[in-house]
N, C-alpha and C positions, 0 to 999 in steps of 0.2 A: 504494500499500499504506499502510495506517495501522493503529494499534492503540490501544486504550484501556487504560491502566495505572492502578493504584491505589497511591498513595504518600502517607503521612501522613494517611490518612483522607480523601483527596480523590482525584478521578479526572481524568486528563489524556489528551487526544488527542494522540498523538505520531506523527511520520513521520520516516523516515530523512533526515538532512541538515538537519533543522529543530531549533531550540532550544526548550526549555520551562523555565518559571520554577517552581521547586519550593520548598517550605519549606527553611529552613537545614539544611544537612547538614555534619557535621564531617569534611569531606574537603578535601584540598589541590587546587589548581588542576592540571588535567592528569591527575587520578586516574580510572581507568576505573570505571564504575558499572554494575550489573546489576540490572534490575527483573524479578522472577519473578512478580509478581502481575499477570498479563495477563488482562483481563476479556474482550476482544473483539479479533479480528483480521480485517481485510478485505484480502485479497491477490488481485488480479486479479478473477476471478469467484467465488473461494472465500471463504466467510464461516465463521469459527470463533467460537462463542459459548461461554463458559465457564459452569460451574455450580459455584461462582462463578468459578473461574479456569480458563483453558485449560491443560490439562496439557502439559508439555514446551516451552512457549513462554517465550522470554526477550527482553527488550529491552535492548540494550547501548548505553552512551553514555559521554561524557567530560565531566568538570566543566570548565566554561569560566571561571566567575568567581563571586564572592560580591559582593552589592551591596545597598544599601538600597532598599526600594520607595518608592512615593509616600506622602506624608504623609496620614494620616487624622486629621481634627479631631474631637475629642470635646467637645460643648458641652452643659453642664447649666445649667438655668435654673429657678429657683423664683420664682413671681410674688409670693408673700408674703415680705417681708423683703429684696427687692432683692438677691438672691444669684444669682451666676452664676459658672461655672467653665469655662475653656477650656483643653484640653490636646491635645497632638498625639502621634502615634505613627508610627514608621517601622519596618516589619518587615524583617528580613533575609532575602533570597532567595538561592537558588543557581541559577545558569543552567547547564543541562546540554544539550549537543549530542547528539542521537540519532544513533548510527552505524548500527545495523542491528537488524532484528527477525528472530530466528532460532528454529527448532524444533530441539530436541535429542532 
C-alpha cells in the first residue's frame, strides 16, 4: 500500500512504516501530523485517483526530527572583469515517519 500526498507545493510517495523528508514544519519532535491532500492511493488491487484529491483519505505520521539537508553550491562567474562568487546553502528539512493511510 502506498499513497501520493501533496505538501508545500511538492508531491511525495509515502508508505506506512517509511520516513519522508519534507520542507521545514514548525512542529516539535514526536508531534502527530495529518495530511489531507491525498492525490492517489494504491491499496492491494484497489486504485483511488483524486480529482484533484481523494475525498475522505488521510495520511497520519509523526515528526521524527529536524535537520539540515546537503549543501548546495551557487557559483556565479563573469568572464569580463575576472569576477566570480561562490555561496553555499543548506535547507532545513523535517523527517516524518508515516504511521498509516486511513479512509474516514
